[in-house]
KOLTOR-300258 format. One record per residue (C-alpha): residue number from 1; x, y, z. Coordinates in nm, 3 decimals. Example, Ala and Ser with C-alpha at 12.3 -4.5 7.8 and 13.67 -1.06 7.14 Angstrom:
BEGIN
@num: 1, east: 1.230, north: -0.450, up: 0.780
@num: 2, east: 1.367, north: -0.106, up: 0.714
REM end
This chain:
BEGIN
@num: 1, east: 0.971, north: 13.952, up: 9.506
@num: 2, east: 0.933, north: 13.579, up: 9.567
@num: 3, east: 1.241, north: 13.369, up: 9.504
@num: 4, east: 1.253, north: 13.004, up: 9.406
@num: 5, east: 1.363, north: 12.918, up: 9.762
@num: 6, east: 1.053, north: 13.090, up: 9.908
@num: 7, east: 0.831, north: 12.888, up: 9.674
@num: 8, east: 1.010, north: 12.566, up: 9.778
@num: 9, east: 0.956, north: 12.647, up: 10.148
@num: 10, east: 0.583, north: 12.708, up: 10.085
@num: 11, east: 0.554, north: 12.377, up: 9.898
@num: 12, east: 0.720, north: 12.188, up: 10.184
@num: 13, east: 0.460, north: 12.326, up: 10.430
@num: 14, east: 0.171, north: 12.195, up: 10.220
@num: 15, east: 0.044, north: 11.848, up: 10.291
@num: 16, east: -0.091, north: 11.605, up: 10.035
@num: 17, east: -0.468, north: 11.591, up: 10.003
@num: 18, east: -0.715, north: 11.391, up: 9.793
@num: 19, east: -0.895, north: 11.580, up: 9.516
@num: 20, east: -1.189, north: 11.450, up: 9.316
@num: 21, east: -1.106, north: 11.538, up: 8.954
@num: 22, east: -1.230, north: 11.494, up: 8.600
@num: 23, east: -1.024, north: 11.397, up: 8.295
@num: 24, east: -1.252, north: 11.508, up: 8.013
@num: 25, east: -1.318, north: 11.302, up: 7.697
@num: 26, east: -1.237, north: 10.973, up: 7.871
@num: 27, east: -0.871, north: 11.062, up: 7.913
@num: 28, east: -0.835, north: 10.914, up: 8.262
@num: 29, east: -0.562, north: 10.669, up: 8.139
@num: 30, east: -0.362, north: 10.965, up: 7.998
@num: 31, east: -0.409, north: 11.157, up: 8.323
@num: 32, east: -0.298, north: 10.853, up: 8.527
@num: 33, east: 0.022, north: 10.816, up: 8.322
@num: 34, east: 0.095, north: 11.189, up: 8.352
@num: 35, east: 0.036, north: 11.195, up: 8.730
@num: 36, east: 0.250, north: 10.882, up: 8.782
@num: 37, east: 0.529, north: 11.041, up: 8.576
@num: 38, east: 0.509, north: 11.345, up: 8.806
@num: 39, east: 0.518, north: 11.110, up: 9.112
@num: 40, east: 0.172, north: 11.221, up: 9.225
@num: 41, east: -0.072, north: 10.973, up: 9.376
@num: 42, east: -0.385, north: 10.886, up: 9.187
@num: 43, east: -0.670, north: 10.635, up: 9.196
@num: 44, east: -0.926, north: 10.550, up: 8.930
@num: 45, east: -1.209, north: 10.315, up: 9.036
@num: 46, east: -1.199, north: 10.028, up: 8.783
@num: 47, east: -1.394, north: 9.708, up: 8.722
@num: 48, east: -1.385, north: 9.417, up: 8.481
@num: 49, east: -1.633, north: 9.428, up: 8.194
@num: 50, east: -1.696, north: 9.170, up: 7.925
@num: 51, east: -1.712, north: 9.316, up: 7.575
@num: 52, east: -1.719, north: 9.176, up: 7.224
@num: 53, east: -1.412, north: 9.232, up: 7.008
@num: 54, east: -1.416, north: 9.082, up: 6.659
@num: 55, east: -1.689, north: 8.840, up: 6.767
@num: 56, east: -1.498, north: 8.717, up: 7.076
@num: 57, east: -1.575, north: 8.790, up: 7.440
@num: 58, east: -1.294, north: 8.986, up: 7.604
@num: 59, east: -1.265, north: 9.068, up: 7.975
@num: 60, east: -1.105, north: 9.408, up: 8.026
@num: 61, east: -1.042, north: 9.637, up: 8.322
@num: 62, east: -1.223, north: 9.967, up: 8.256
@num: 63, east: -1.304, north: 10.279, up: 8.460
@num: 64, east: -1.628, north: 10.249, up: 8.659
@num: 65, east: -1.721, north: 10.610, up: 8.584
@num: 66, east: -1.564, north: 10.768, up: 8.280
@num: 67, east: -1.364, north: 11.085, up: 8.340
@num: 68, east: -1.346, north: 11.035, up: 8.721
@num: 69, east: -1.017, north: 11.013, up: 8.907
@num: 70, east: -0.883, north: 11.095, up: 9.250
@num: 71, east: -0.551, north: 11.275, up: 9.285
@num: 72, east: -0.337, north: 11.266, up: 9.600
@num: 73, east: -0.091, north: 11.555, up: 9.600
@num: 74, east: 0.003, north: 11.893, up: 9.741
@num: 75, east: -0.218, north: 12.176, up: 9.608
@num: 76, east: 0.078, north: 12.346, up: 9.436
@num: 77, east: 0.172, north: 12.023, up: 9.252
@num: 78, east: -0.184, north: 11.973, up: 9.127
@num: 79, east: -0.195, north: 12.336, up: 9.014
@num: 80, east: 0.138, north: 12.296, up: 8.829
@num: 81, east: 0.029, north: 11.979, up: 8.643
@num: 82, east: -0.319, north: 12.118, up: 8.576
@num: 83, east: -0.173, north: 12.432, up: 8.416
@num: 84, east: -0.006, north: 12.215, up: 8.148
@num: 85, east: -0.307, north: 11.998, up: 8.056
@num: 86, east: -0.649, north: 12.143, up: 7.983
@num: 87, east: -0.839, north: 11.813, up: 8.020
@num: 88, east: -0.770, north: 11.779, up: 8.396
@num: 89, east: -1.035, north: 11.963, up: 8.600
@num: 90, east: -1.142, north: 11.986, up: 8.963
@num: 91, east: -1.485, north: 11.851, up: 9.055
@num: 92, east: -1.665, north: 12.113, up: 9.260
@num: 93, east: -1.950, north: 12.092, up: 9.508
@num: 94, east: -2.261, north: 12.218, up: 9.326
@num: 95, east: -2.390, north: 12.404, up: 9.631
@num: 96, east: -2.075, north: 12.576, up: 9.758
@num: 97, east: -1.868, north: 12.587, up: 9.438
@num: 98, east: -1.567, north: 12.461, up: 9.640
@num: 99, east: -1.325, north: 12.196, up: 9.508
@num: 100, east: -1.418, north: 11.854, up: 9.645
@num: 101, east: -1.146, north: 11.742, up: 9.885
@num: 102, east: -1.176, north: 11.396, up: 10.039
@num: 103, east: -1.047, north: 11.316, up: 10.391
@num: 104, east: -0.767, north: 11.053, up: 10.391
@num: 105, east: -0.965, north: 10.808, up: 10.607
@num: 106, east: -1.267, north: 10.821, up: 10.372
@num: 107, east: -1.044, north: 10.773, up: 10.067
@num: 108, east: -0.855, north: 10.482, up: 10.227
@num: 109, east: -1.186, north: 10.304, up: 10.299
@num: 110, east: -1.304, north: 10.364, up: 9.943
@num: 111, east: -0.976, north: 10.239, up: 9.788
@num: 112, east: -0.975, north: 9.932, up: 10.017
@num: 113, east: -1.311, north: 9.830, up: 9.869
@num: 114, east: -1.300, north: 9.967, up: 9.512
@num: 115, east: -0.935, north: 9.867, up: 9.466
@num: 116, east: -1.026, north: 9.496, up: 9.484
@num: 117, east: -1.186, north: 9.514, up: 9.134
@num: 118, east: -1.441, north: 9.264, up: 9.269
@num: 119, east: -1.708, north: 9.174, up: 9.010
@num: 120, east: -1.982, north: 9.193, up: 9.274
@num: 121, east: -1.927, north: 9.558, up: 9.367
@num: 122, east: -2.207, north: 9.796, up: 9.269
@num: 123, east: -2.138, north: 10.164, up: 9.204
@num: 124, east: -2.385, north: 10.450, up: 9.250
@num: 125, east: -2.409, north: 10.824, up: 9.197
@num: 126, east: -2.453, north: 10.996, up: 9.536
@num: 127, east: -2.815, north: 11.096, up: 9.464
@num: 128, east: -2.915, north: 10.734, up: 9.390
@num: 129, east: -2.884, north: 10.628, up: 9.756
@num: 130, east: -3.035, north: 10.756, up: 10.078
@num: 131, east: -2.763, north: 10.662, up: 10.326
@num: 132, east: -2.955, north: 10.817, up: 10.615
@num: 133, east: -3.195, north: 10.520, up: 10.596
@num: 134, east: -2.912, north: 10.272, up: 10.667
@num: 135, east: -2.723, north: 10.165, up: 10.977
@num: 136, east: -2.354, north: 10.253, up: 11.035
@num: 137, east: -2.162, north: 9.924, up: 11.052
@num: 138, east: -1.812, north: 9.776, up: 11.063
@num: 139, east: -1.716, north: 9.456, up: 10.880
@num: 140, east: -1.546, north: 9.219, up: 11.127
@num: 141, east: -1.445, north: 8.931, up: 10.900
@num: 142, east: -1.380, north: 8.826, up: 10.543
@num: 143, east: -1.215, north: 9.021, up: 10.261
@num: 144, east: -1.338, north: 9.360, up: 10.382
@num: 145, east: -1.261, north: 9.316, up: 10.755
@num: 146, east: -1.214, north: 9.650, up: 10.931
@num: 147, east: -1.404, north: 9.853, up: 10.671
@num: 148, east: -1.686, north: 10.081, up: 10.783
@num: 149, east: -1.989, north: 10.189, up: 10.589
@num: 150, east: -2.367, north: 10.205, up: 10.586
@num: 151, east: -2.575, north: 9.885, up: 10.572
@num: 152, east: -2.882, north: 9.928, up: 10.349
@num: 153, east: -3.087, north: 9.791, up: 10.059
@num: 154, east: -2.951, north: 9.903, up: 9.722
@num: 155, east: -3.100, north: 9.893, up: 9.375
@num: 156, east: -2.982, north: 9.589, up: 9.176
@num: 157, east: -2.918, north: 9.366, up: 9.478
@num: 158, east: -3.151, north: 9.119, up: 9.647
@num: 159, east: -3.010, north: 9.170, up: 9.995
@num: 160, east: -2.876, north: 9.462, up: 10.194
@num: 161, east: -2.516, north: 9.570, up: 10.131
@num: 162, east: -2.248, north: 9.770, up: 10.309
@num: 163, east: -2.194, north: 10.097, up: 10.121
@num: 164, east: -1.883, north: 10.317, up: 10.133
@num: 165, east: -1.935, north: 10.669, up: 9.999
@num: 166, east: -1.714, north: 10.952, up: 9.881
@num: 167, east: -1.939, north: 11.243, up: 9.978
@num: 168, east: -2.099, north: 11.398, up: 9.670
@num: 169, east: -1.893, north: 11.199, up: 9.417
@num: 170, east: -1.950, north: 10.821, up: 9.415
@num: 171, east: -2.061, north: 10.532, up: 9.637
@num: 172, east: -1.967, north: 10.164, up: 9.620
@num: 173, east: -2.173, north: 9.877, up: 9.763
@num: 174, east: -1.968, north: 9.574, up: 9.870
@num: 175, east: -2.041, north: 9.219, up: 9.767
@num: 176, east: -2.292, north: 9.039, up: 9.990
@num: 177, east: -2.150, north: 8.999, up: 10.341
@num: 178, east: -2.291, north: 8.747, up: 10.587
@num: 179, east: -2.468, north: 8.926, up: 10.879
@num: 180, east: -2.242, north: 8.740, up: 11.129
@num: 181, east: -1.948, north: 8.940, up: 10.985
@num: 182, east: -2.105, north: 9.280, up: 11.051
@num: 183, east: -2.127, north: 9.478, up: 11.376
@num: 184, east: -2.332, north: 9.792, up: 11.432
@num: 185, east: -2.136, north: 10.108, up: 11.522
@num: 186, east: -2.305, north: 10.299, up: 11.803
REM end
């Protein structure tokens, strides 16, 4: 029979990983509060939108994609929180049926770009872009210095943009970056 100490030892061996998750019925703010209360990491891609409230224009920070959030925690902690709230669900890969887990480096790149809440960022569903047509690049100056992505033409932009993708979940195209600030990765 497993004791509480055995469970604690197992938990200590686990490392924190990034999960792509869904908070159904637009409850990502509730999920964020819950995860923060449990001291679990989480990121929701947000952007400013102008909306009309009582005839006045109001600029508010809203989720880019409703119901989407990324959770950074040990598998056992996610399981524990998930068992208490029905609206928190894993996003799974449609082909394999496996939970989508994002490598730390990929997630850090995505947060570095999406976390700026820049008005000029464009977001895409993974099937909207063909990243194989682009060139792998690194940004060497400006706000996004050090970030890597794929340089290609995207819908809704006049010029080519650097795109950072979370495989199978979401992609973000950076604001226009001068070609002098981009180097090709061989």
